PyMOL Python script that loads the backbone (N, CA, C, O; Angstrom):
from pymol import cmd

cmd.read_pdbstr("""\
ATOM      1  N   MET A   1      68.296  96.816   3.922  1.00  0.00           N
ATOM      2  CA  MET A   1      68.881  95.760   3.137  1.00  0.00           C
ATOM      3  C   MET A   1      67.815  95.259   2.175  1.00  0.00           C
ATOM      4  O   MET A   1      66.663  95.055   2.560  1.00  0.00           O
ATOM      5  N   SER A   2      68.202  95.064   0.934  1.00  0.00           N
ATOM      6  CA  SER A   2      67.228  94.626  -0.072  1.00  0.00           C
ATOM      7  C   SER A   2      66.909  93.145   0.117  1.00  0.00           C
ATOM      8  O   SER A   2      67.653  92.412   0.769  1.00  0.00           O
ATOM      9  N   LYS A   3      65.806  92.728  -0.456  1.00  0.00           N
ATOM     10  CA  LYS A   3      65.355  91.345  -0.315  1.00  0.00           C
ATOM     11  C   LYS A   3      66.359  90.364  -0.913  1.00  0.00           C
ATOM     12  O   LYS A   3      66.559  89.281  -0.364  1.00  0.00           O
ATOM     13  N   SER A   4      66.985  90.721  -2.016  1.00  0.00           N
ATOM     14  CA  SER A   4      67.932  89.802  -2.654  1.00  0.00           C
ATOM     15  C   SER A   4      69.184  89.616  -1.792  1.00  0.00           C
ATOM     16  O   SER A   4      69.704  88.505  -1.688  1.00  0.00           O
ATOM     17  N   LYS A   5      69.667  90.694  -1.178  1.00  0.00           N
ATOM     18  CA  LYS A   5      70.825  90.577  -0.299  1.00  0.00           C
ATOM     19  C   LYS A   5      70.484  89.760   0.942  1.00  0.00           C
ATOM     20  O   LYS A   5      71.295  88.957   1.403  1.00  0.00           O
ATOM     21  N   LEU A   6      69.301  89.963   1.473  1.00  0.00           N
ATOM     22  CA  LEU A   6      68.852  89.212   2.640  1.00  0.00           C
ATOM     23  C   LEU A   6      68.735  87.727   2.312  1.00  0.00           C
ATOM     24  O   LEU A   6      69.108  86.883   3.126  1.00  0.00           O
ATOM     25  N   PHE A   7      68.226  87.403   1.136  1.00  0.00           N
ATOM     26  CA  PHE A   7      68.096  86.015   0.708  1.00  0.00           C
ATOM     27  C   PHE A   7      69.469  85.364   0.561  1.00  0.00           C
ATOM     28  O   PHE A   7      69.665  84.229   0.996  1.00  0.00           O
ATOM     29  N   VAL A   8      70.410  86.065  -0.042  1.00  0.00           N
ATOM     30  CA  VAL A   8      71.763  85.532  -0.224  1.00  0.00           C
ATOM     31  C   VAL A   8      72.423  85.303   1.134  1.00  0.00           C
ATOM     32  O   VAL A   8      73.074  84.280   1.346  1.00  0.00           O
ATOM     33  N   LEU A   9      72.257  86.245   2.041  1.00  0.00           N
ATOM     34  CA  LEU A   9      72.824  86.106   3.382  1.00  0.00           C
ATOM     35  C   LEU A   9      72.221  84.901   4.104  1.00  0.00           C
ATOM     36  O   LEU A   9      72.947  84.119   4.717  1.00  0.00           O
ATOM     37  N   ALA A  10      70.911  84.750   4.035  1.00  0.00           N
ATOM     38  CA  ALA A  10      70.245  83.615   4.688  1.00  0.00           C
ATOM     39  C   ALA A  10      70.688  82.290   4.068  1.00  0.00           C
ATOM     40  O   ALA A  10      70.907  81.313   4.785  1.00  0.00           O
ATOM     41  N   ALA A  11      70.819  82.252   2.764  1.00  0.00           N
ATOM     42  CA  ALA A  11      71.261  81.035   2.085  1.00  0.00           C
ATOM     43  C   ALA A  11      72.691  80.685   2.484  1.00  0.00           C
ATOM     44  O   ALA A  11      73.005  79.514   2.697  1.00  0.00           O
ATOM     45  N   ALA A  12      73.551  81.681   2.585  1.00  0.00           N
ATOM     46  CA  ALA A  12      74.943  81.440   2.968  1.00  0.00           C
ATOM     47  C   ALA A  12      75.027  80.905   4.394  1.00  0.00           C
ATOM     48  O   ALA A  12      75.790  79.976   4.662  1.00  0.00           O
ATOM     49  N   VAL A  13      74.261  81.475   5.301  1.00  0.00           N
ATOM     50  CA  VAL A  13      74.254  80.994   6.688  1.00  0.00           C
ATOM     51  C   VAL A  13      73.773  79.548   6.737  1.00  0.00           C
ATOM     52  O   VAL A  13      74.342  78.731   7.460  1.00  0.00           O
ATOM     53  N   PHE A  14      72.743  79.230   5.985  1.00  0.00           N
ATOM     54  CA  PHE A  14      72.209  77.868   5.938  1.00  0.00           C
ATOM     55  C   PHE A  14      73.256  76.889   5.403  1.00  0.00           C
ATOM     56  O   PHE A  14      73.474  75.831   5.993  1.00  0.00           O
ATOM     57  N   VAL A  15      73.899  77.237   4.294  1.00  0.00           N
ATOM     58  CA  VAL A  15      74.893  76.351   3.682  1.00  0.00           C
ATOM     59  C   VAL A  15      76.067  76.128   4.621  1.00  0.00           C
ATOM     60  O   VAL A  15      76.505  74.990   4.791  1.00  0.00           O
ATOM     61  N   PHE A  16      76.585  77.183   5.235  1.00  0.00           N
ATOM     62  CA  PHE A  16      77.708  77.026   6.149  1.00  0.00           C
ATOM     63  C   PHE A  16      77.304  76.239   7.392  1.00  0.00           C
ATOM     64  O   PHE A  16      78.118  75.499   7.944  1.00  0.00           O
ATOM     65  N   GLY A  17      76.080  76.387   7.831  1.00  0.00           N
ATOM     66  CA  GLY A  17      75.594  75.596   8.965  1.00  0.00           C
ATOM     67  C   GLY A  17      75.539  74.119   8.638  1.00  0.00           C
ATOM     68  O   GLY A  17      75.924  73.285   9.457  1.00  0.00           O
ATOM     69  N   VAL A  18      75.063  73.788   7.449  1.00  0.00           N
ATOM     70  CA  VAL A  18      75.001  72.393   7.024  1.00  0.00           C
ATOM     71  C   VAL A  18      76.404  71.816   6.892  1.00  0.00           C
ATOM     72  O   VAL A  18      76.647  70.678   7.293  1.00  0.00           O
ATOM     73  N   ILE A  19      77.310  72.579   6.344  1.00  0.00           N
ATOM     74  CA  ILE A  19      78.691  72.117   6.193  1.00  0.00           C
ATOM     75  C   ILE A  19      79.325  71.897   7.571  1.00  0.00           C
ATOM     76  O   ILE A  19      80.013  70.897   7.780  1.00  0.00           O
ATOM     77  N   ALA A  20      79.105  72.805   8.496  1.00  0.00           N
ATOM     78  CA  ALA A  20      79.694  72.692   9.833  1.00  0.00           C
ATOM     79  C   ALA A  20      79.169  71.457  10.555  1.00  0.00           C
ATOM     80  O   ALA A  20      79.942  70.748  11.201  1.00  0.00           O
ATOM     81  N   VAL A  21      77.902  71.194  10.461  1.00  0.00           N
ATOM     82  CA  VAL A  21      77.327  70.020  11.117  1.00  0.00           C
ATOM     83  C   VAL A  21      77.804  68.750  10.430  1.00  0.00           C
ATOM     84  O   VAL A  21      78.111  67.764  11.100  1.00  0.00           O
ATOM     85  N   GLY A  22      77.870  68.760   9.125  1.00  0.00           N
ATOM     86  CA  GLY A  22      78.281  67.576   8.381  1.00  0.00           C
ATOM     87  C   GLY A  22      79.732  67.199   8.575  1.00  0.00           C
ATOM     88  O   GLY A  22      80.084  66.024   8.469  1.00  0.00           O
ATOM     89  N   THR A  23      80.584  68.173   8.859  1.00  0.00           N
ATOM     90  CA  THR A  23      82.007  67.880   9.029  1.00  0.00           C
ATOM     91  C   THR A  23      82.369  67.608  10.471  1.00  0.00           C
ATOM     92  O   THR A  23      83.513  67.259  10.765  1.00  0.00           O
ATOM     93  N   GLY A  24      81.433  67.757  11.364  1.00  0.00           N
ATOM     94  CA  GLY A  24      81.697  67.420  12.756  1.00  0.00           C
ATOM     95  C   GLY A  24      82.093  68.591  13.622  1.00  0.00           C
ATOM     96  O   GLY A  24      82.504  68.383  14.764  1.00  0.00           O
ATOM     97  N   CYS A  25      81.990  69.794  13.142  1.00  0.00           N
ATOM     98  CA  CYS A  25      82.335  70.943  13.957  1.00  0.00           C
ATOM     99  C   CYS A  25      81.378  71.022  15.138  1.00  0.00           C
ATOM    100  O   CYS A  25      80.169  71.171  14.961  1.00  0.00           O
ATOM    101  N   GLY A  26      81.915  70.924  16.313  1.00  0.00           N
ATOM    102  CA  GLY A  26      81.096  71.024  17.505  1.00  0.00           C
ATOM    103  C   GLY A  26      80.306  69.766  17.797  1.00  0.00           C
ATOM    104  O   GLY A  26      79.510  69.749  18.736  1.00  0.00           O
ATOM    105  N   GLY A  27      80.500  68.727  17.031  1.00  0.00           N
ATOM    106  CA  GLY A  27      79.764  67.488  17.249  1.00  0.00           C
ATOM    107  C   GLY A  27      80.452  66.603  18.272  1.00  0.00           C
ATOM    108  O   GLY A  27      81.575  66.882  18.694  1.00  0.00           O
ATOM    109  N   LYS A  28      79.775  65.538  18.668  1.00  0.00           N
ATOM    110  CA  LYS A  28      80.321  64.603  19.625  1.00  0.00           C
ATOM    111  C   LYS A  28      81.258  63.631  18.925  1.00  0.00           C
ATOM    112  O   LYS A  28      81.147  63.381  17.724  1.00  0.00           O
ATOM    113  N   ASP A  29      82.177  63.097  19.703  1.00  0.00           N
ATOM    114  CA  ASP A  29      83.074  62.069  19.200  1.00  0.00           C
ATOM    115  C   ASP A  29      82.261  60.807  18.931  1.00  0.00           C
ATOM    116  O   ASP A  29      81.432  60.419  19.754  1.00  0.00           O
ATOM    117  N   LYS A  30      82.486  60.174  17.806  1.00  0.00           N
ATOM    118  CA  LYS A  30      81.704  59.001  17.424  1.00  0.00           C
ATOM    119  C   LYS A  30      81.829  57.874  18.446  1.00  0.00           C
ATOM    120  O   LYS A  30      80.872  57.129  18.656  1.00  0.00           O
ATOM    121  N   ALA A  31      82.985  57.738  19.080  1.00  0.00           N
ATOM    122  CA  ALA A  31      83.189  56.670  20.052  1.00  0.00           C
ATOM    123  C   ALA A  31      82.398  56.907  21.335  1.00  0.00           C
ATOM    124  O   ALA A  31      82.136  55.960  22.076  1.00  0.00           O
ATOM    125  N   GLN A  32      82.017  58.146  21.609  1.00  0.00           N
ATOM    126  CA  GLN A  32      81.331  58.475  22.844  1.00  0.00           C
ATOM    127  C   GLN A  32      79.818  58.562  22.682  1.00  0.00           C
ATOM    128  O   GLN A  32      79.117  58.770  23.672  1.00  0.00           O
ATOM    129  N   THR A  33      79.299  58.411  21.489  1.00  0.00           N
ATOM    130  CA  THR A  33      77.862  58.534  21.304  1.00  0.00           C
ATOM    131  C   THR A  33      77.157  57.303  21.836  1.00  0.00           C
ATOM    132  O   THR A  33      77.647  56.182  21.695  1.00  0.00           O
ATOM    133  N   LYS A  34      76.006  57.518  22.446  1.00  0.00           N
ATOM    134  CA  LYS A  34      75.208  56.428  22.980  1.00  0.00           C
ATOM    135  C   LYS A  34      74.241  55.939  21.912  1.00  0.00           C
ATOM    136  O   LYS A  34      73.877  56.675  20.994  1.00  0.00           O
ATOM    137  N   VAL A  35      73.839  54.701  22.049  1.00  0.00           N
ATOM    138  CA  VAL A  35      72.834  54.161  21.145  1.00  0.00           C
ATOM    139  C   VAL A  35      71.492  54.751  21.551  1.00  0.00           C
ATOM    140  O   VAL A  35      71.072  54.623  22.701  1.00  0.00           O
ATOM    141  N   LYS A  36      70.831  55.390  20.613  1.00  0.00           N
ATOM    142  CA  LYS A  36      69.556  56.022  20.915  1.00  0.00           C
ATOM    143  C   LYS A  36      68.441  54.997  20.832  1.00  0.00           C
ATOM    144  O   LYS A  36      68.463  54.124  19.964  1.00  0.00           O
ATOM    145  N   PRO A  37      67.462  55.092  21.729  1.00  0.00           N
ATOM    146  CA  PRO A  37      66.333  54.163  21.667  1.00  0.00           C
ATOM    147  C   PRO A  37      65.435  54.483  20.475  1.00  0.00           C
ATOM    148  O   PRO A  37      65.376  55.620  20.007  1.00  0.00           O
ATOM    149  N   ASP A  38      64.744  53.460  20.000  1.00  0.00           N
ATOM    150  CA  ASP A  38      63.793  53.650  18.912  1.00  0.00           C
ATOM    151  C   ASP A  38      62.500  54.287  19.427  1.00  0.00           C
ATOM    152  O   ASP A  38      61.851  55.061  18.723  1.00  0.00           O
ATOM    153  N   VAL A  39      62.138  53.947  20.667  1.00  0.00           N
ATOM    154  CA  VAL A  39      60.906  54.451  21.277  1.00  0.00           C
ATOM    155  C   VAL A  39      61.241  54.961  22.669  1.00  0.00           C
ATOM    156  O   VAL A  39      61.930  54.282  23.431  1.00  0.00           O
ATOM    157  N   VAL A  40      60.759  56.154  23.008  1.00  0.00           N
ATOM    158  CA  VAL A  40      60.927  56.712  24.349  1.00  0.00           C
ATOM    159  C   VAL A  40      59.534  56.892  24.948  1.00  0.00           C
ATOM    160  O   VAL A  40      58.662  57.530  24.357  1.00  0.00           O
ATOM    161  N   ILE A  41      59.346  56.316  26.136  1.00  0.00           N
ATOM    162  CA  ILE A  41      58.059  56.406  26.820  1.00  0.00           C
ATOM    163  C   ILE A  41      58.272  57.189  28.103  1.00  0.00           C
ATOM    164  O   ILE A  41      59.099  56.818  28.936  1.00  0.00           O
ATOM    165  N   TRP A  42      57.528  58.269  28.260  1.00  0.00           N
ATOM    166  CA  TRP A  42      57.598  59.072  29.467  1.00  0.00           C
ATOM    167  C   TRP A  42      56.541  58.574  30.439  1.00  0.00           C
ATOM    168  O   TRP A  42      55.425  58.237  30.041  1.00  0.00           O
ATOM    169  N   HIS A  43      56.902  58.531  31.721  1.00  0.00           N
ATOM    170  CA  HIS A  43      55.934  58.103  32.733  1.00  0.00           C
ATOM    171  C   HIS A  43      56.231  58.814  34.039  1.00  0.00           C
ATOM    172  O   HIS A  43      57.259  59.477  34.178  1.00  0.00           O
ATOM    173  N   TRP A  44      55.334  58.673  34.985  1.00  0.00           N
ATOM    174  CA  TRP A  44      55.459  59.338  36.269  1.00  0.00           C
ATOM    175  C   TRP A  44      55.594  58.341  37.421  1.00  0.00           C
ATOM    176  O   TRP A  44      55.718  58.758  38.573  1.00  0.00           O
ATOM    177  N   MET A  45      55.575  57.050  37.143  1.00  0.00           N
ATOM    178  CA  MET A  45      55.560  56.029  38.189  1.00  0.00           C
ATOM    179  C   MET A  45      56.985  55.642  38.586  1.00  0.00           C
ATOM    180  O   MET A  45      57.529  54.659  38.082  1.00  0.00           O
ATOM    181  N   THR A  46      57.585  56.414  39.487  1.00  0.00           N
ATOM    182  CA  THR A  46      58.977  56.213  39.864  1.00  0.00           C
ATOM    183  C   THR A  46      59.204  54.899  40.585  1.00  0.00           C
ATOM    184  O   THR A  46      60.316  54.372  40.560  1.00  0.00           O
ATOM    185  N   ASP A  47      58.193  54.362  41.221  1.00  0.00           N
ATOM    186  CA  ASP A  47      58.362  53.115  41.958  1.00  0.00           C
ATOM    187  C   ASP A  47      58.366  51.886  41.049  1.00  0.00           C
ATOM    188  O   ASP A  47      58.592  50.773  41.526  1.00  0.00           O
ATOM    189  N   ARG A  48      58.122  52.065  39.759  1.00  0.00           N
ATOM    190  CA  ARG A  48      58.048  50.940  38.827  1.00  0.00           C
ATOM    191  C   ARG A  48      59.152  50.951  37.770  1.00  0.00           C
ATOM    192  O   ARG A  48      59.064  50.218  36.785  1.00  0.00           O
ATOM    193  N   GLN A  49      60.182  51.764  37.956  1.00  0.00           N
ATOM    194  CA  GLN A  49      61.232  51.894  36.945  1.00  0.00           C
ATOM    195  C   GLN A  49      61.933  50.566  36.676  1.00  0.00           C
ATOM    196  O   GLN A  49      62.219  50.247  35.522  1.00  0.00           O
ATOM    197  N   ALA A  50      62.212  49.790  37.714  1.00  0.00           N
ATOM    198  CA  ALA A  50      62.907  48.508  37.520  1.00  0.00           C
ATOM    199  C   ALA A  50      62.073  47.560  36.662  1.00  0.00           C
ATOM    200  O   ALA A  50      62.614  46.859  35.806  1.00  0.00           O
ATOM    201  N   ALA A  51      60.770  47.536  36.886  1.00  0.00           N
ATOM    202  CA  ALA A  51      59.884  46.676  36.090  1.00  0.00           C
ATOM    203  C   ALA A  51      59.852  47.142  34.637  1.00  0.00           C
ATOM    204  O   ALA A  51      59.864  46.320  33.721  1.00  0.00           O
ATOM    205  N   PHE A  52      59.810  48.453  34.424  1.00  0.00           N
ATOM    206  CA  PHE A  52      59.796  48.981  33.062  1.00  0.00           C
ATOM    207  C   PHE A  52      61.101  48.649  32.339  1.00  0.00           C
ATOM    208  O   PHE A  52      61.085  48.298  31.159  1.00  0.00           O
ATOM    209  N   ASP A  53      62.223  48.758  33.037  1.00  0.00           N
ATOM    210  CA  ASP A  53      63.510  48.425  32.421  1.00  0.00           C
ATOM    211  C   ASP A  53      63.572  46.952  32.036  1.00  0.00           C
ATOM    212  O   ASP A  53      64.099  46.601  30.981  1.00  0.00           O
ATOM    213  N   LYS A  54      63.031  46.091  32.896  1.00  0.00           N
ATOM    214  CA  LYS A  54      62.997  44.656  32.596  1.00  0.00           C
ATOM    215  C   LYS A  54      62.123  44.388  31.366  1.00  0.00           C
ATOM    216  O   LYS A  54      62.491  43.591  30.503  1.00  0.00           O
ATOM    217  N   LEU A  55      60.976  45.049  31.291  1.00  0.00           N
ATOM    218  CA  LEU A  55      60.100  44.892  30.129  1.00  0.00           C
ATOM    219  C   LEU A  55      60.766  45.399  28.859  1.00  0.00           C
ATOM    220  O   LEU A  55      60.622  44.792  27.798  1.00  0.00           O
ATOM    221  N   ALA A  56      61.496  46.510  28.957  1.00  0.00           N
ATOM    222  CA  ALA A  56      62.183  47.068  27.791  1.00  0.00           C
ATOM    223  C   ALA A  56      63.250  46.099  27.293  1.00  0.00           C
ATOM    224  O   ALA A  56      63.407  45.922  26.085  1.00  0.00           O
ATOM    225  N   ALA A  57      63.985  45.471  28.210  1.00  0.00           N
ATOM    226  CA  ALA A  57      65.015  44.510  27.812  1.00  0.00           C
ATOM    227  C   ALA A  57      64.381  43.282  27.156  1.00  0.00           C
ATOM    228  O   ALA A  57      64.887  42.776  26.155  1.00  0.00           O
ATOM    229  N   GLN A  58      63.285  42.815  27.718  1.00  0.00           N
ATOM    230  CA  GLN A  58      62.589  41.665  27.145  1.00  0.00           C
ATOM    231  C   GLN A  58      62.049  42.005  25.754  1.00  0.00           C
ATOM    232  O   GLN A  58      62.135  41.188  24.837  1.00  0.00           O
ATOM    233  N   TYR A  59      61.499  43.193  25.600  1.00  0.00           N
ATOM    234  CA  TYR A  59      60.958  43.612  24.298  1.00  0.00           C
ATOM    235  C   TYR A  59      62.073  43.717  23.260  1.00  0.00           C
ATOM    236  O   TYR A  59      61.888  43.336  22.104  1.00  0.00           O
ATOM    237  N   PHE A  60      63.238  44.238  23.679  1.00  0.00           N
ATOM    238  CA  PHE A  60      64.371  44.334  22.757  1.00  0.00           C
ATOM    239  C   PHE A  60      64.839  42.949  22.321  1.00  0.00           C
ATOM    240  O   PHE A  60      65.147  42.737  21.149  1.00  0.00           O
ATOM    241  N   ASN A  61      64.891  42.012  23.258  1.00  0.00           N
ATOM    242  CA  ASN A  61      65.328  40.657  22.921  1.00  0.00           C
ATOM    243  C   ASN A  61      64.375  39.975  21.953  1.00  0.00           C
ATOM    244  O   ASN A  61      64.808  39.173  21.127  1.00  0.00           O
ATOM    245  N   GLU A  62      63.084  40.279  22.040  1.00  0.00           N
ATOM    246  CA  GLU A  62      62.099  39.633  21.186  1.00  0.00           C
ATOM    247  C   GLU A  62      61.918  40.328  19.838  1.00  0.00           C
ATOM    248  O   GLU A  62      61.633  39.670  18.837  1.00  0.00           O
ATOM    249  N   THR A  63      62.081  41.652  19.805  1.00  0.00           N
ATOM    250  CA  THR A  63      61.769  42.393  18.579  1.00  0.00           C
ATOM    251  C   THR A  63      62.958  43.128  17.971  1.00  0.00           C
ATOM    252  O   THR A  63      62.955  43.415  16.774  1.00  0.00           O
ATOM    253  N   GLY A  64      63.975  43.437  18.776  1.00  0.00           N
ATOM    254  CA  GLY A  64      65.100  44.217  18.293  1.00  0.00           C
ATOM    255  C   GLY A  64      64.857  45.719  18.334  1.00  0.00           C
ATOM    256  O   GLY A  64      65.673  46.498  17.842  1.00  0.00           O
ATOM    257  N   VAL A  65      63.738  46.124  18.918  1.00  0.00           N
ATOM    258  CA  VAL A  65      63.385  47.543  19.035  1.00  0.00           C
ATOM    259  C   VAL A  65      63.795  48.022  20.427  1.00  0.00           C
ATOM    260  O   VAL A  65      63.386  47.452  21.439  1.00  0.00           O
ATOM    261  N   ARG A  66      64.606  49.074  20.461  1.00  0.00           N
ATOM    262  CA  ARG A  66      65.050  49.622  21.753  1.00  0.00           C
ATOM    263  C   ARG A  66      63.980  50.559  22.307  1.00  0.00           C
ATOM    264  O   ARG A  66      63.508  51.468  21.622  1.00  0.00           O
ATOM    265  N   VAL A  67      63.611  50.315  23.560  1.00  0.00           N
ATOM    266  CA  VAL A  67      62.618  51.124  24.246  1.00  0.00           C
ATOM    267  C   VAL A  67      63.274  51.706  25.492  1.00  0.00           C
ATOM    268  O   VAL A  67      63.994  51.013  26.211  1.00  0.00           O
ATOM    269  N   SER A  68      63.016  52.974  25.735  1.00  0.00           N
ATOM    270  CA  SER A  68      63.520  53.638  26.928  1.00  0.00           C
ATOM    271  C   SER A  68      62.343  54.222  27.692  1.00  0.00           C
ATOM    272  O   SER A  68      61.517  54.934  27.121  1.00  0.00           O
ATOM    273  N   PHE A  69      62.267  53.919  28.990  1.00  0.00           N
ATOM    274  CA  PHE A  69      61.254  54.492  29.863  1.00  0.00           C
ATOM    275  C   PHE A  69      61.921  55.595  30.672  1.00  0.00           C
ATOM    276  O   PHE A  69      62.892  55.340  31.384  1.00  0.00           O
ATOM    277  N   GLU A  70      61.411  56.814  30.569  1.00  0.00           N
ATOM    278  CA  GLU A  70      61.979  57.957  31.281  1.00  0.00           C
ATOM    279  C   GLU A  70      60.942  58.535  32.231  1.00  0.00           C
ATOM    280  O   GLU A  70      59.780  58.719  31.868  1.00  0.00           O
ATOM    281  N   THR A  71      61.380  58.819  33.453  1.00  0.00           N
ATOM    282  CA  THR A  71      60.495  59.356  34.478  1.00  0.00           C
ATOM    283  C   THR A  71      60.435  60.879  34.368  1.00  0.00           C
ATOM    284  O   THR A  71      61.469  61.541  34.275  1.00  0.00           O
ATOM    285  N   TYR A  72      59.234  61.422  34.379  1.00  0.00           N
ATOM    286  CA  TYR A  72      59.044  62.882  34.376  1.00  0.00           C
ATOM    287  C   TYR A  72      57.992  63.256  35.375  1.00  0.00           C
ATOM    288  O   TYR A  72      57.681  64.437  35.530  1.00  0.00           O
TER     289      TYR A  72
END
""", "prot")
cmd.dss("prot")
cmd.show_as("cartoon", "prot")
cmd.util.cbc("prot")
cmd.orient("prot")
């Protein structure tokens, strides 16, 4: 396959992919989407999750920034 045909094929795949994502093909229903946090903090301290959640709620109330603490 020549370079020009390969370029056209790649461009077409890209354009159709953008159109599919933009129109909602395979996307989630807007009513079911969760609010994403602004900051995600990973930690390993499983015994402190309740304290971290309380701090995240307090920080959101004071600043409006959503923080999520995730255990890994």
